[in-house]
BADRENLO-346140 format. One record per residue: x, y, z of N, C-alpha, C, CB in turn. Coordinates in steps of 0.001 Angstrom, whole numbers, padded with zeros to 6 digits, always signed. Glycine has a CB too. Example, Ala and Ser with C-alpha at 12.3 -4.5 7.8 and 13.67 -1.06 7.14 Angstrom:
! residues 2
+013190-005690+007800+012300-004500+007800+013200-003300+007800+011308-004473+009046+012850-002250+007080+013670-001060+007140+012900+000030+007870+014084-000598+005725
//
This chain:
! residues 305
-010795-004480-017473-010831-003796-016363-012309-003522-016062-009993-002605-016477-012577-003439-014826-013946-003417-014290-014033-002623-012874-014447-004935-014120-015156-002074-012525-015412-001421-011412-016723-001862-010713-015399-000065-011721-016874-002322-009582-018081-002650-008891-018064-002078-007321-018245-004256-008948-019020-001156-007204-019214-000550-005913-020380-001085-005138-019370+000873-006070-020317-001633-003997-021503-002127-003273-021800-001198-002106-021291-003591-002765-022868-000722-001951-023294+000074-000907-023775-000756+000241-024314+000981-001363-022958-000891+001400-023214-001364+002691-024048-000541+003664-022022-001595+003251-023858+000791+003716-024683+001605+004610-024592+003021+003843-024100+001623+006256-025458+003868+003972-025500+005123+003335-026499+006299+004096-025976+004811+001859-026623+005967+005342-027454+006976+006037-026446+007619+007162-028873+006248+006728-027012+008844+007448-026142+009611+008431-026587+009426+009921-026180+011157+008077-025750+009853+010737-025934+009838+012242-026221+008355+012671-027181+010838+012710-027250+008260+013478-027480+006951+014252-028144+005882+013436-028356+007195+015494-027636+004499+013592-028238+003552+012969-029634+003286+013304-027544+002533+013110-030594+002669+012393-031874+002470+012518-032228+000996+012030-032573+003544+011795-033388+000589+012184-033677-000726+011867-033205-000892+010407-035185-001050+012086-033584-000049+009510-033247-000280+008038-032382+000820+007429-034549-000384+007199-031665+001540+008269-030800+002475+007954-029334+002180+008613-031406+003768+008366-028309+001989+007754-026999+001812+008324-026222+003061+007859-026307+000424+007865-025267+003313+008825-024364+004450+008438-023410+003941+007359-023536+005017+009702-022532+004917+006997-021700+004754+005866-020723+003901+005830-021197+005750+005563-020777+002875+004796-019756+001883+004472-019811+001398+003089-019854+000748+005357-018720+001265+002323-018852+000795+000867-017719-000235+000679-018718+002060-000249-017985-001167-000150-017156-001990-000811-016802-001928-002171-017554-003012-000652-015442-001633-002514-015048-001325-003831-014218-002439-004447-014308-000051-003842-014650-002913-005706-013810-003883-006387-013420-003179-007642-014533-005273-006660-012173-002922-007826-011556-002262-008880-010312-002788-009528-011306-001073-008460-010285-003189-010719-009111-003770-011308-008613-005100-010505-007985-002660-011335-009462-005911-009894-009131-007098-009205-008504-006580-007719-008045-008018-010151-008732-005408-007312-008217-005076-005963-009632-004830-005286-007098-003705-005911-009552-004961-003814-010740-004988-003047-010576-004020-001889-011052-006402-002570-011412-002994-001645-011161-002063-000590-012344-001791+000042-010554-000863-001013-012408-001634+001468-013512-001159+002239-013325+000369+002480-013621-001954+003581-014344+001047+002458-014387+002301+002562-015384+002949+003476-014499+002700+001416-014872+003424+004584-015590+003664+005831-016019+002508+006520-016701+004450+005623-016284+002587+007585-016791+001332+008469-017737+001613+009598-015596+000620+009136-018895+002255+009377-019931+002651+010314-020349+001264+011079-021228+003392+009498-021190+001582+012105-021686+000376+012836-022499-000593+011935-022575+000822+014028-022562-001807+012190-023191-002837+011331-022469-003150+010130-024503-002451+010944-021314-002689+009774-020618-003012+008609-020508-004594+008474-019233-002321+008641-019996-005166+009513-019836-006694+009445-021148-007277+008960-019445-007342+010891-022141-006965+009576-023530-007621+009499-023906-007495+007847-024754-006741+010595-023573-006156+007403-023922-005886+006007-022869-006676+004981-023886-004241+005775-021819-006745+005307-020765-007600+004635-021221-008994+004423-019479-007640+005451-021646-009572+005518-022138-010897+005442-023566-011019+004595-022293-011405+006924-024411-009954+004847-025651-010070+004097-025450-010032+002653-026577-009026+004466-024453-009076+002279-024306-008888+000852-023111-009779+000088-024044-007371+000661-022666-010749+000953-021555-011702+000540-020409-010933+000122-021961-012654-000604-019940-010121+000973-018599-009497+000753-017499-010372+001410-018560-008015+001356-016426-010842+000858-015581-011763+001446-014649-011019+002305-014888-012583+000449-014707-011307+003554-013728-010763+004480-012340-010764+004111-013806-011413+005645-011925-011952+003793-010592-012290+003545-009820-011487+002355-010604-013728+003271-010729-011008+001366-010437-010237+000348-009871-008965+000533-011414-010120-000293-010197-008309+001706-009877-006931+002006-008631-006689+002808-010971-006347+002698-007751-006100+002214-006388-005796+002780-006218-004244+003127-005256-006242+001710-006961-003479+002500-006857-002151+002797-008325-001372+003133-006130-001544+001601-008317-000747+004315-009484-000010+004599-009298+001413+004805-010099-000531+005697-010165+002331+004219-010026+003793+004041-011074+004452+004909-010187+004228+002525-010801+004977+005928-011616+005872+006741-011567+007337+006555-011313+005654+008024-012773+007871+006181-012744+009325+005818-012363+010317+007027-014167+009715+005265-013179+010004+008337-012947+010812+009213-013402+010196+010499-013488+012010+008884-013075+010725+011782-013232+010030+012941-014688+010500+013603-011949+010304+013874-015733+010587+012824-017117+010639+013384-017577+009136+013511-018148+011529+012408-018269+008825+014473-018725+007530+014815-019373+006831+013622-019673+007617+015958-020237+007608+012869-021068+006955+011874-020137+006537+010603-022286+007966+011440-018828+006941+010846-017914+006450+009693-016939+005310+010022-017062+007617+009188-016762+005288+011532-015602+004327+011721-015945+003423+013244-014003+005336+011808-017031+003592+013823-017360+002856+015023-017362+001370+014789-018685+003286+015545-017486+000798+013402-017631-000471+013176-016249-001013+012964-018546-000699+012094-015218-000299+012953-013850-000705+012604-013284-001732+013647-012924+000566+012527-013308-001266+014912-012780-002188+015965-013383-003567+015949-013007-001600+017320-014663-003609+015783-015443-004869+015704-014844-005713+014564-017009-004584+015452-014578-005125+013492-014154-005865+012176-012844-006389+012507-014077-004916+010815-011951-005562+013150-010597-005991+013354-010601-007139+014368-009709-004814+013828-011605-007100+015319-011569-008210+016314-011990-009531+015766-012443-007894+017476-012906-009283+014782-013468-010496+014077-012312-011067+013247-014766-010130+013121-011660-010324+012598-010434-010878+011900-009552-011643+012694-009647-009853+011336-009455-011287+014119-008510-012108+015068-009199-013364+015304-008183-011384+016500-010491-013370+015474-011280-014620+015736-011223-015474+014408-012857-014267+016168-011134-015053+013393-011016-015778+012072-009569-016194+011898-011485-014865+010833-008694-015892+012770-007268-016399+012614-006536-015770+011342-007287-018016+012474-006964-014512+011163-006213-013896+009999-004682-013823+010312-006777-012409+009687-003916-013977+009180-002505-013767+009374-001858-012745+008477-001827-015011+009209-002428-012556+007301-001856-011577+006492-002096-010111+006989-002376-011762+005138-001203-009196+006696-001243-007877+007321-002549-006994+006597+000319-007113+007084-002951-006071+007550-004168-005395+007063-003748-003785+007212-005603-005869+008014-003940-002884+006211-003585-001665+006076-004780-000728+006345-003001-001516+004811-004817+000099+007327-005902+000956+007614-005383+002541+007384-006420+000645+009162-006074+003238+006563-005739+004626+006228-006924+005598+006884-005629+004786+004535-006438+006634+007519-007453+007434+008169-006559+008591+008745-008343+006582+009329-007529+009608+009316-006954+010730+010054-005975+010437+011308-008102+011525+010533-005184+011212+011585-004129+011033+012713-005074+010829+014048-003014+012482+012856-004820+009892+014820-005592+009546+015913-006286+008142+015825-006567+010589+016090-006397+007648+014416-007251+006518+014318-006260+005310+014868-007841+006311+012711-005123+005353+014890-004284+004285+015404-004453+004175+016957-002782+004547+015016-004402+005238+017777-004441+005370+019059-005860+004836+019661-004142+006779+019340-006886+005309+018965-008211+005019+019462-008510+003442+019100-009320+006072+018771-008069+003053+017943-008387+001656+017659-007555+000601+018475-008179+001420+016184-006290+000906+018566-005459-000016+019376-005915+000066+020969-003845+000403+019181-006276+001217+021425-006863+001338+022790-008087+000400+023061-007299+002796+023013-008863+000469+022054-010155-000457+022250-009814-001918+022137-011301-000147+021138-008895-002157+021170-008421-003615+021130-007697-004125+022450-007408-003784+019918-006995-003224+023000-006206-003589+024164-007206-003830+025309-005138-002460+024530-007911-002777+025650-008884-002786+026865-009789-003940+026680-009765-001421+027004-010171-004210+025553-011182-005364+025318-010553-006691+025093-012067-005084+024102-009219-006636+025274-008347-008023+025108-008717-008674+023976-008504-009071+026258-008990-007937+022765-009156-008430+021392-007860-008458+020754-010111-007597+020582-007048-009569+021018-005767-009584+020566-005845-010001+019017-004902-010544+021458-005238-009180+018132-005146-009347+016930-003701-009903+016712-005506-008141+016254-003536-011182+016226-002189-011789+015963-001803-011445+014515-002197-013397+016190-002517-010714+013779-002079-010467+012371-001515-008988+012383-003352-010660+011269-000544-008585+011457-000107-007136+011567-001132-006145+011063+001185-006912+010784-001335-005135+011828-002258-004074+011481-001454-002891+011221-003296-003809+012559-001374-002223+010086-000569-001100+009679-001394+000115+009442+000200-001426+008467-001013+001000+010310-001756+002283+010225-001196+003266+009318-001851+002901+011510-001861+004078+008550-001475+004999+007695-002066+006359+008048-001804+004572+006396-001555+007152+009018-002350+008357+009450-001981+009533+008606-002112+008704+010954-003120+010217+008395-003142+011312+007420-003224+012648+008044-004267+011157+006495-002476+013631+007461-002750+014921+008064-002625+016024+006986-001776+015185+009260-002253+015665+005862-002032+016860+004924-003386+017258+004509-001102+016531+003622-003482+018628+004096-004712+019296+003732-004478+019365+002062-004900+020886+004569-003607+018873+001508-003538+018788+000002-003684+017364-000443-002191+019363-000547-004119+017138-001589-004289+015933-002143-002945+015237-002282-004984+016073-003396-002847+013885-001857-001588+013190-001942-001810+011612-002261-000803+013402-000569-000877+011163-002866-000887+009654-003279-000607+008938-002003+000250+009244-004453-001646+008135-001645-001256+007240-000346-001183+005856-000580-002244+007371+000795-001603+005453-001733-001588+003904-002037-001325+003657-003579-003071+003192-001611-000392+002740-003829-000153+002502-005393+000432+001127-005573+000896+003618-006073-000074+000191-006448+000547-000946-006668+000455-001048-008231-000071-002113-005850+000657-002235-008899+000634-002196-010329-000771-002220-010986+001415-003322-010818-001834-002130-010226-003146-002140-010700-003935-000850-010390-003819-003298-010145-003706-000391-009161-004653+000845-008662-003709+001777-007913-005969+000356-007589-004124+003183-008080-003698+004152-007109-004711+004722-006447-002961+005131-007630-004343+005235-005148-005438+006017-004266-004987+007272-004009-005776+005386-002897-005549+008402-004029-005359+009683-003698-006356+010166-002764-005316+010445-004813-005900+011126-001909-006796+011635-001020-007532+012920-001715-006035+011972+000313-008650+013290-001232-009467+014356-001647-009809+015127-000397-010710+013866-002405-009105+016109-000168-009320+017048+000976-010687+017612+000981-008329+018188+000946-011445+017426+002173-012805+017979+002280-013037+018897+003365-013744+016951+002407-014113+019503+003402-014446+020590+004421-015518+020143+005360-014916+021902+003727-015029+019505+006408-016197+019070+007546-015765+019586+008845-016422+017373+007733-016487+019300+009830-016100+019712+011251-014906+019310+011953-017027+019334+012055-014498+018198+011252-013138+017505+011849-012362+017256+010388-013461+015819+012863-011135+016894+010654-010195+016685+009583-010835+015446+008713-008647+016361+010201-011079+015760+007426-011699+014664+006545-011102+014535+005146-013202+014922+006373-011081+013398+004716-010545+013188+003308-011650+012301+002627-009000+012429+003289-011934+012455+001298-012325+011665+000376-011216+010819-000242-012977+012411-000517-011603+009866-001059-010618+009104-001803-010749+009033-003255-010602+007820-001341-009857+009064-003914-009950+008821-005471-009327+007535-005982-009246+009972-006238-009909+006557-006326-009456+005213-006840-009445+005233-008259-010322+004067-006378-008095+004890-008830-007970+005041-010349-007331+003673-010702-007003+006405-010866-007729+003092-011705-007101+001938-012332-005656+002415-012994-008146+001310-013476-004663+001656-013014-003357+001941-013781-003621+001581-015230-002070+001077-013202-003137+002276-016040-003349+002293-017486-002570+000974-018088-002774+003745-018138-003227+000058-018703-002587-001116-019273-001786-000860-020386-003502-002070-019639-000753-001795-020713+000077-001579-021872-000780-001571-023023+001151-002597-022020-000218-000882-024267-000885-000904-025688-000779-002300-026067-000169+000073-026835-001888-002727-026746-001912-004072-027390-001277-004111-028837-003387-004558-027471-000729-005202-029111-000208-005463-030509-001229-005441-031551+000462-006772-030592-000862-004637-032595-001966-004611-033680-001187-005661-034719-002336-002868-034398-001617-006886-034752-000993-007984-035389-001204-007747-036962-001619-009385-034851-002451-007220-037276-002561-007064-038734-001586-005982-039298-004018-006696-039099-001453-004930-038590-000416-003940-039073+000996-004405-038986-000510-002676-038299+001194-005142-037872+002648-005795-037819+002992-006681-038872+002860-006589-036599+002025-007448-039261+002229-008491-040439+002661-007727-041678+000835-009347-040791+002390-006438-041816+002810-005737-043082+004290-005371-043035+001960-004434-043313+005018-005752-041977+006501-005447-041914+007154-006734-041548+006878-004285-040847+007480-007545-042560+008172-008930-042250+009428-008948-041460+008521-009615-043508+010104-007707-041365+011271-007833-040597+011144-007633-039129+012200-006957-041082+009870-007305-038881+009583-007116-037275+009249-008581-036793+008176-005986-036905+010166-008936-035841+010383-010221-035264+009564-010349-033923+011911-010437-035032+009191-011496-033421+008689-011675-032101+009468-010931-031154+008654-013055-031728+010811-011116-031338+011705-010614-030243+011457-009016-030233+013363-011029-030531+010865-008402-031073+010529-006934-030969+009310-006540-030246+010403-006382-032267+008473-007589-029990+007079-007367-029394+007113-006768-027985+006295-008721-029326+008085-007100-027203+008187-006425-025892+008415-004930-025899+009266-007025-025144+009369-004594-026744+009611-003231-026961+008471-002406-027686+010836-003150-027714+007866-003092-028374+006622-002525-028885+005673-002146-027968+006013-003355-029710+005465-003225-027060+004379-003139-026074+004827-001992-025150+004132-004553-025264+006060-001862-024975+006480-000805-024077+006452+000620-024696+007862-001112-023599+005977+000740-025759+005807+002098-026571+006872+002583-027345+005518+003189-025722+007769+001610-027669+008916+002174-028693+008543+001953-030096+010362+001455-028490+009026+002886-030772+009000+002783-032211+010013+001585-032800+009407+004229-032789+009752+001350-034032+010667+000434-034701+011340+001091-035935+009908-000838-035124+012688+000820-036059+013315+001470-037052+013818+000362-037944+014378+002405-036538+013261+000395-039173+013486-000628-040236+014954-000598-040717+012515-000379-041459+015291-001628-041513+016753-001735-042063+016983-000449-043040+016985-003250-042958+015959-000100-043622+016189+001022-044659+016102+002234-043944+015168+001047-045854+016045+002411-042701+016031+003576-042019+014595+004110-041732+016817+004517-042758+013685+003589-042193+012269+004189-041960+011849+003724-040512+011123+003644-043140+011196+004801-039974+010742+004598-038604+009213+004374-038574+011136+005817-037722+008776+003235-038021+007371+002995-037804+006896+003288-036494+007050+001687-038082+006103+004163-036544+005510+004711-035268+004736+003630-034334+004489+005859-035668+005087+003847-032982+004343+002753-032240+002833+002678-032386+004611+002887-030811+002314+003888-032545+000773+003967-032548+000347+003197-033814+000189+005564-032576+001142+002922-034856+000795+002235-036034+000895+000742-035683+001709+002650-037236+001557+000373-034663+001835-001046-034366+000962-001549-033289+003269-001255-033976+000347-000627-032473-000432-001090-031413-001744-000523-031355+000200-000875-030231-002573-000961-030559-003943-000389-030260-004043+000074-028807-005070-001456-030540-004566+001187-028621-004537+001912-027250-005428+001052-026477-005053+003513-027252-005222+000989-025080-005843+000110-024149-007110+000956-023825-004885-000276-022839-007977+000275-023297-009199+000869-022852-008979+001924-021636-010159-000287-022428-009666+002962-021620-009490+003982-020611-009598+003473-019212-010463+005043-020807-008679+003771-018387-008711+003397-016848-009981+003959-016234-007406+004009-016019-010514+003124-015380-011694+003503-014722-011335+004088-013344-012639+002315-014610-012344+004975-012776-011859+005639-011658-013278+005856-010701-011047+007094-012151-012992+005891-009487-014151+006023-008604-013764+007156-007469-014522+004521-007921-014605+008272-007209-014194+009175-006272-015161+009080-005015-014150+010568-006904-014859+008875-003888-015719+008787-002702-015599+010171-001937-015277+007523-001754-016524+010917-001975-016567+012313-001157-017534+012205-000013-017052+013596-002101-016877+011883+001095-017659+011643+002314-018008+013109+002834-016799+010725+003442-018410+013196+004013-019026+014458+004780-018342+015623+004416-018957+014368+006332-018989+016716+003758-018244+017852+003468-019134+018985+003115-017299+017581+002412-018919+020207+003409-019734+021394+002826-019183+021512+001441-019577+022848+003680-020097+022275+000669-019811+022533-000779-018493+023117-001077-020810+023425-001339-017629+022195-001900-016221+022488-001917-015829+022347-003316-015392+021587-000988-016097+023261-004211-015746+023237-005600-014300+023046-006013-016179+024413-006147-013303+023473-005050-011966+023220-005402-011580+021843-005494-011146+023829-004537-012302+020824-005136-012002+019338-005402-012175+018995-006818-012911+018406-004578-012829+019808-007656-013035+019407-009082-011921+019074-009826-013653+020374-009791-010887+019800-009835-009696+019340-010721-009265+018065-010330-008491+020262-010666-009389+017451-008944-008890+016296-008524-009671+015182-009092-008839+016269-007127-011122+015505-009156-011888+014281-009640-012452+014470-011019-013054+013939-008683-011743+015137-011732-012171+015561-013212-012362+014430-014050-011128+016457-013928-013500+014279-014750-013864+013249-015789-013884+011712-014974-012641+013310-017133-014120+011705-013684-014238+010577-012909-015473+009650-013467-014421+011033-011418-015258+008461-013466-016482+007599-014069-017653+007447-013178-016043+006146-014413-017307+007333-011941-018343+007113-010750-017976+007997-009707-018382+005626-010151-019049+008926-009241-018686+009781-008115-019648+009539-007076-018635+011248-008466-019273+009152-005839-020205+009317-004698-019969+010455-003831-020188+008167-003878-020917+011342-003683-021008+012545-002942-022083+012565-001980-021144+013632-003793-021787+012902-000614-022732+013059+000423-023780+014119-000048-022020+013466+001755-025112+013767+000287-026167+014770+000148-026946+014622+001339-027029+014625-001122-026608+015178+002489-027452+015018+003694-028605+015839+003714-026730+015283+004879-028677+016853+003037-029901+017689+003080-030417+017970+001696-029636+019010+003801-031770+018407+001688-032346+018917+000483-031928+020444+000370-033938+018714+000496-032305+021087-000777-031700+022387-001074-032487+023494+000073-031992+022794-002849-033615+023090+000395-034362+024045+001389-033768+024145+002540-035689+023689+001706-032767+023319+002982-032108+023315+004228-030537+023637+004104-032350+021951+004876-030231+024353+003148-028877+024833+002857-028364+025450+003992-028808+025754+001735-029052+026265+004727-028541+026931+005989-027943+026021+007039-029652+027675+006642-028749+024735+007107-028427+023839+008075-027007+022949+007548-029789+022912+008336-027092+022690+006288-025875+022113+005633-024618+022922+005874-026091+021998+004134-024791+024214+005609-023604+025262+005992-023196+025161+007484-024084+026851+005722-024179+025115+008330-023924+025209+009757-023143+023848+010166-025356+025411+010592-023643+022702+009573-023198+021412+010032-022006+020940+009168-024366+020391+009986-021748+021857+008187-020765+021391+007130-020986+020040+006250-019493+021217+007840-022159+020159+005747-022564+018989+004940-023070+019740+003620-023774+017993+005718-023485+018771+002681-023920+019213+001392-025469+019012+001209-023130+018455+000308-025983+019586+000263-027301+019398-000334-027303+018554-001518-027886+020656-000681-028294+017895-001949-028451+017359-003129-028156+018026-004313-029527+017004-003190-028471+019237-004377-028142+020109-005551-026693+020487-005603-028971+021382-005524-026063+020704-004416-024659+020926-004288-023725+019680-004886-024382+021168-002752-024192+018490-004473-023518+017317-004957-023752+017244-006502-024044+016017-004206-024889+017428-006925-025078+017451-008385-024315+018493-009119-026475+017630-008692-024101+019644-008618-023348+020646-009100-021857+020183-009297-023482+021797-008193-021367+019597-008249-019975+019175-008322-019722+018125-009354-019530+018677-007015-020795+017149-009446-020709+016189-010613-020753+016736-011980-021774+015250-010540-021508+017667-012138-021705+018417-013489-020486+019295-013769-023046+019360-013472-019869+020004-012754-018585+020650-013093-017408+019937-013373-018246+021425-012157-017451+018663-012640-016303+017783-012780-016414+016754-013920-016092+017067-011497-017490+016934-014790-017706+016129-015994-017845+014706-015501-016525+016283-017058-018378+014249-014466-018385+012934-014033-019459+012082-014803-018612+012922-012552-019242+010878-014910-020177+010099-015841-021337+009727-015117-019549+008833-016437-021373+009500-013649-022298+009064-012939-022232+009582-011552-022293+007762-013022-023317+009910-010967-023337+010412-009552-024111+009496-008698-023935+011820-009448-023634+009098-007597-024486+008417-006638-024451+009349-005296-023935+006840-006370-025580+009503-004756-025643+010428-003519-026198+009520-002460-026604+011805-003720-025722+009904-001320-026234+009352+000039-026032+010060+001217-025696+008145+000321-025920+009397+002506-025678+010071+003747-026922+010960+004093-024362+010923+003651-028067+010542+003842-029368+011111+003991-029679+011384+005544-030430+010136+003340-030057+012499+005768-030426+012884+007104-031708+012257+007524-030524+014350+007212-031774+011655+008817-033004+010969+009184-034284+011619+009163-032879+010517+010382-034285+012961+008968-035550+013722+008927-036276+013503+007774-035360+015104+009043-035744+012998+006870-036410+012742+005380-036904+011406+005282-035376+012927+004143-038233+011136+005145-038889+009765+004984-038750+009404+003596-040411+009725+005393-038606+010173+002746-038877+009883+001275-037538+010224+000566-040168+010793+000649-036589+009380+000412-035123+009770-000112-035325+009924-001632-033882+008548+000234-036425+009717-002334-036586+009840-003809-036497+011362-003943-038025+009177-004424-036831+012171-003000-036717+013647-003231-035280+014133-003470-037288+014401-002028-034334+013421-002826-032937+013822-003273-032527+013511-004642-031964+013211-002437-033083+012309-005129-032807+012101-006544-033486+013081-007459-033201+010747-006929-034710+013315-007280-035347+014310-008049-034688+015781-008088-036702+014391-007536-034391+016104-007001-033651+017382-006855-032395+017520-007587-033352+017612-005501-031480+016416-007292-030128+016401-007938-030433+016371-009570-029197+015008-007395-031345+015641-009917-031451+015408-011413-031789+016609-012185-032480+014378-011725-032233+017630-011497-032588+018932-012258-031234+019683-012604-033594+019937-011320-030061+019200-012001-028830+019630-012374-027892+018705-013079-028259+020073-011306-027946+017438-012527-027085+016386-013118-028045+015174-013324-025786+016011-012145-028265+014806-014634-029288+013840-014978-029047+012486-014470-029440+013769-016391-027644+012026-014694-027318+010678-014367-027040+010538-013012-026246+010193-015106-027965+010702-012112-027847+010675-010642-028616+009426-010093-028425+012032-010006-028088+008691-009147-028670+007552-008564-028638+007624-007128-028042+006369-009006-029527+006921-006422-029433+006856-004873-028724+005813-004364-030686+006771-004238-027940+005986-003371-027255+004897-002618-028299+004206-001776-026071+005447-001707-028410+002878-001792-029172+002151-000989-028475+000945-000596-030379+001890-001577-028673+000595+000724-027911-000711+001027-028185-001961+000157-028213-001116+002432-026968-002593-000233-027091-003670-001018-027089-003325-002496-028248-004362-000641-027153-002099-002941-027160-001630-004306-025695-001700-004827-027759-000158-004401-025574-002183-006150-024297-002296-006730-024244-001435-007861-023965-003650-007093-023115-000736-008201-023023+000033-009406-021812-000369-009972-023089+001506-009220-021903-000887-011245-020864-001652-012065-020606-000816-013402-021409-003224-012430-019299-000844-013616-018785-000282-014957-017724-001290-015546-018086+001233-014750-017915-001568-016818-016932-002559-017273-016310-001661-018580-017702-004191-017698
//
């Protein structure tokens, strides 16, 4: 099991020469996801060698331009590249209409299936699941309907403890599948051998929580409890909490408090306001509350094995 997060863009509002709006590439348990798609995402994907063809699922947090204006360009490029396999796009209600309208008017004909999953619930819900990963929404508090996303590995089966199994000669290879499935073994003498004696627990599933634009919202903590890696926006420093409240964004200290209260293993902050020239101030401030804090920066990768 492994988790790798590559930051493609991490600044707020308008793109600048060396500042790209939000976009992230997540590899988790051999699955590949694009999270948000601000302007310049395609360029960043190429720069940091993100394989276009690997992505089958795109998650958009909300319909502000710095989080989705790069989407239609990416979809058009997939058409140019003769993509054939289906692509799933998850996002707020309205994303289908605005995206298909742009593709239609620009005559960017996509020959591959685009399947939209429009979200409206204000409660956390399971929106994607396969045999390796599940994805839940994290309802946030922004000026428009907004979700974060929680990506969690599926727990693997318990492993056979061959050393202990060898102590029971009547346990046959034919029993192994049942043991892996969690069943106890009843011996001929009626003795029950508990499954935990015959197996080794798998490694703990890894998880990543993406918390996009939001005002301080502590009621998300139960959803992201014990998350391994948390990305939480931090648009302002604490001295502008008044502006954070007005624009429904968070400060670095508020992001750190969420990480601390959720018992997150590591915090990554980003979405910095352009008013700040020195982003190290965000890290310094957050570390006062949550020590294991890192800054999002384009091209930076966070890995957990």
